[in-house]
N, C-alpha and C positions, 0 to 999 in steps of 0.2 A: 771400715775396707781397708782391704789391701792398698787400694789406688788414695792417692788425696784426695780430700771430700769434693775441691772442683772438679779438677779430673776425673772420679767415679761416681758424679752426678752426669756428669755430662756424655759420658760415654755410656752410661744406661740407657740416660735418655737416647744417645745415637742406634744405640741398640734395639728398642722397643718401637720406635720411628721405623725402622727398617722393616722389622716383622709384619709393623700394620700397613706397609706397602704393597704387599705382595698377595695375591689372591690363589696364586697357585700353591697347591700342598706340595711339590717337588722344591720348588722356589723359598718358600716358608722353612723347610727342615733344611736346607743350605743356609739361609740367615742366623736360623737358630744357633746351628753348629757355628758358624763362621764368627758370630758375636760374642758368643762363651769364650770360645779359646781365645777372643783378642782381649776381652775384657779381664780372665782370670791368667794371661799369659803363662797360658800351657801350649809344650809343645803339639798335642796331639787331642783332637775333640770328636766325637763320633754323636749320632742319635737314631735309636733303633726303634721300630712302630712295630710290633708283634702282629703277627698273623694268629689265626685259631688252631692252628697245628704245631703249636712249638720253635716256631723259627719265625723271620723277621718276613713283614710287608716289604717294608724297606729300611733304608740302611745307608744314613751317608755320614761321609767323612769328611773332616779337614785338617790337612797337614800331612797326610799320604799323597803321592803322585798317582795318576792314573796307572801309569806302567805298574808301581807297588803294589796298589789296588788290583789289579789285575793278578799279578801273580799271588795275591794272598789264597786267591780261589773263593768258593761258594760263600753266600751269607753267612754267618753264626748263626748256631741255633740259642735258645733260649735255655742257657745252660750255667751252672756257677755263679759269679758274681752278678752277671745281667740277668738271671733268672730271679735272683735274690730282690734286686731293685725292683722286677717286673710283680713277682707275685706277693711277695711282703712291703712292697710299696713303702721303704724307707732310703733315707739316703745311705751311702757308701763311701767311707774316707780314708783311704788305707796309706801306711807308710811306703809300703810295698807290697805290690798287688802280687805278684810271684811267691810272697810267703804268706798267703791266706791260703787256709785248708781248704775253699772252696775253688782254687784255681786248678784250672784244668788244663792249663797250655794253650799254644795259639800254633798257625801254621808256621813253616820253615821260615816263609817271605815275611813276616808280621814283624814291625818293629817292635825293639825291646821297650817296654816299660815298667818303671817303676812304682812313684808315688801316684794315687790314683784320688777320683773324686766322683761320683755318681751320684745322680740325684731320678726319680720317678716324676713324669709330666702326667699330671692329672687332670682329670675333668670331671669335677665331683668324685664319686667314689669309684669311677672307670681309671685305672690306667692306662694312656693311650702313647707312651711312648717312655725311651729310658735315654738322657741324657748324660754323658759322662766326659771325664777330662783326665790324660795324662802327663807326667813329667813337667812339674810346675816348673817355667823358666826364670829360675834365681838361683843365688849362689847355693852349693850344696857341702857346706863343711861337716865334715864326718856322718857321710851319707846321706844328709841332705835337708833341704828347709819342708819342702812336703806342701800340702793343701793346710790352707786354716780353717778356723771357724769362720772364720769373717769372709774367706771366700765363699765356702758352703752358703752362709746368707746370702751372698750376693747371687751366687746361683739358684738360690731357690726362687729369689725373687724374677732372675729370667725366667724359670720353669714355669714359674704362675702363670705370666703374660706369652711362653710360647704358648701354652693348652690354650689361652684364647686364640692365639693368633692361626694354629693350627685348627681349633673347632670350627674356626670364622672360614679357613679356608676348605675345609672339607664340606662345610654347607653351601659355601659358591659353588664348587665341584658336584655338589648333588642339585643344587638348582639347575647349572648349566647341563647336567645329565637329563634331567628332567624337562627342560626346555627343548632338549635335541631329539629325545622321544616323541616328545609332541608333532616335531616339527618333523618325523620322519611317519608319522603316523598321519599324519596330513599328506603327505607327498603320496604316501601309498592308497590313500582314497584318492587320491586324484588321478594316481597312474592305473589305477584300476579303471576308474569312471573312463577315463581318455582311451587307452587301450582298448578298453572292452567293447564301448563303440565302434570303433576301429575294426576291430577285429570280426565284430558283428557284420557290418557293411562290406568288410573284404571277403566274408563266409555268402553272404547273399549274390553278389555280383560274381565269384567264382562260381557256382550254382548256375545261376542264370548265361553265364558263357559256356558252361558245361551243356545246356538244353541248346543254345543255338550253333553247335559248332557243325551239326548235320546239316540243318534246313537253312543256316543265314550265318557264313563262313563270316559275312564282313562284320557284322553285327557282333560276332563272337570274338572277333580279332578285337573291337572299341572297349567291349566289357575286361579283355586279359590287361590291355592296357589300364583302365581302371583299375582291376585289381595290383598293376606293379604300383601305382600312385598311392592307392591305399596302405600297401605295405610299407612304402615308403616314410609316410606319414606316419605310420604304427611308430617304426625305429626312430623317428626323428624324436618322438614325443618321447618314447623310452628313454633316449639316451640323456634328453634335457633334463626328465625327472632323475637320472642317475647322477649325472654331472654336479646339481643341487646339493647330493647325500655328501657329508662332510667326513673326510676319512676319518674311521676309528682311530685312530694308532694317536692322531692329532688330540682328540679328546682325553684319551688316556696319560699318553707321553707329555703331547706338549711339541710345538715345532721344530726345538731345537733336537730333541731326543729323538727324534720322528725321522730326520736330515740323518741325523748320524747315523741310527742305524740301516739306514735303504742305502747308504753308502757305503759302509761296511761291509754288506751282503754282495752290493755290484761290484768291491774290492776283490772279494773273493772269487766272486762268479767270472770275473773277465781276467784277462790278459793284462789288461790295462790299469795302471796304479791309480786307485781311485780315494781321493783325500777330505775330508769335511774339518773346518775351522768354524769358530763361533767366538765372538768377545763381545760382552754386553749387552746379550738381545733378550728383553723380557718378553711377557704374555702381550701378543698383540691381539686386536678383536678379529674372531674367529676367520671372517672374509678374509680378512688380508693372510693371516696365517695358509689359509688351502690355497692362496691365489698364490704364496711362494711356494709352497707345495707342490703344486701341477707346475710350475714355471720351472721350479728344478730337476723335477723327473723328465720333463719333455726335453731339457735342455742336455739330461744326461745320457738318455736315450737316443739322441741325435748322435752326441759323442759317441758315445759307444758300438752305434749300431751304424751309422752311417760315416763317420768321419775317418775313422780307423786312427781314433787317439790311442797313443800310448800312456798317456797319463792326464788326468782329469782334475780337477781343482774347484773344490765348491768351497766358498766363504759365505757369511751370514752375519752380520756386523750390525749395530747399534749405530742409527743413523738419526740424530734430532728424537724426535718421539717414534720413530718409525726403525725401519730396517734397509737394509740395501742387501738382498743375494748377487752374491757372482760366482757363474758357472765359466771356468777359463778350460780350453784344452788345446792339444799340439797335434790337432788332427788334421786332414788336409783342405780345411776350410771352405771358402766359397765368394763368387764377386758378390757383396753387398748388392749392387747395382741391378743385379738381375731380379729384382724383387718379386716380380709376380712367382716363377718358378720356385726360388727357392724357399719364397713364403710359403706356397704351398704345399712343398716337398717337405722343408722341417717345425711345419707348425708355426711360423714364428707369427701367423695372422692370427692363431688361438693365444700365443702368448703374450700379446700386444691387448688384445680384449679383456686377458686377465688381468693385465696391471689397469689398464683403464679402466676397469670397472670397479676397483678399490679405490682409485685416485694416486695411484703411483703410475709410473714410467719403464717402458722399456727400451734400452739400446743394445744394439750387433755391433762388435767389430768383427771384420772377420776378411780372407783376403787368401786366394788360392796359394796350397801352402803353410800359409801361416797360421794356421787356427781359428780357432772362433773365441770371441769373450761376449759371454749373455749377460747384461747386468739389469735388474728388476730394485727399483726402490720404492716404498710404498711408505705413508705417512703412519704416524701411531693414530690410536682411536680418540 
């Protein structure tokens, strides 16, 4: 292989262990791509998972900055060499991809690539992805060194294990989806039973009040008070059941991607500058992820709606086996000693309840004219 035996085996072992640690599909894809690029010493690596409409359902790159990736534009279609790998299920090793007759060009912001190595990722007879590398990092006298047969063999080993890791991740996500569906079905039944009973009692009590209005106004007033109480109970039970439902975006995209998307939307919708940064955070138990998301949403709402902030920064970082969320703003702040009024007005009580409910802790730092910092720490699973 291109690497020495000891370093090569150690690198392969490290890559395979890294892939096996993840259960989220997106995390597995990122790990596969990063491992392939590092193992084979390439400048660029990418992995595409095809959809059923001639494009890619997911496409992960390594070696390209976020800004450059955004400038490149929409995900590629299944054409040219990518289509060849997916449809003919064979490896492609080229000295210069630009000279291949199947090459159809790329967007203006796309980096220049020459030597190319690509392999399909297969689960049995099904091609579930395409893994490819470009620009071998080595001396290139007289045009280049390019990828070798040893590189192709090493990538083939990686692709076989990538297929296992990706299949396992998909099975895990499918299992989780089924669990969520079962839980939502249970909640729907409970909601129907509880609220239906309350609404039935509410209707009977309202009818009794209507019958008593003319002949016994005093009793009618008592019945109407009962109507108000029953309506409040029904609203509370409905709210409690809805709160139990896990936001769909968390299940589809994970906490980091969900927060990033929401922050991006808020940044565009408000005059305040809203930013998001995350480092090293892996998938957390469902309860922790939902609690972190809800607290972030509440803190962002406070900063943008009540604090007149011009800048809000959201960070989510790895902390031991868990994570720490920090939402800071430059708004007008408040006196944290006035706990009762501020807690009720800003939802601090519910935020603390969410943190403690998942074994975490919430701290609040603020002062009039000094902005606010809300920090929530949660343990891992």
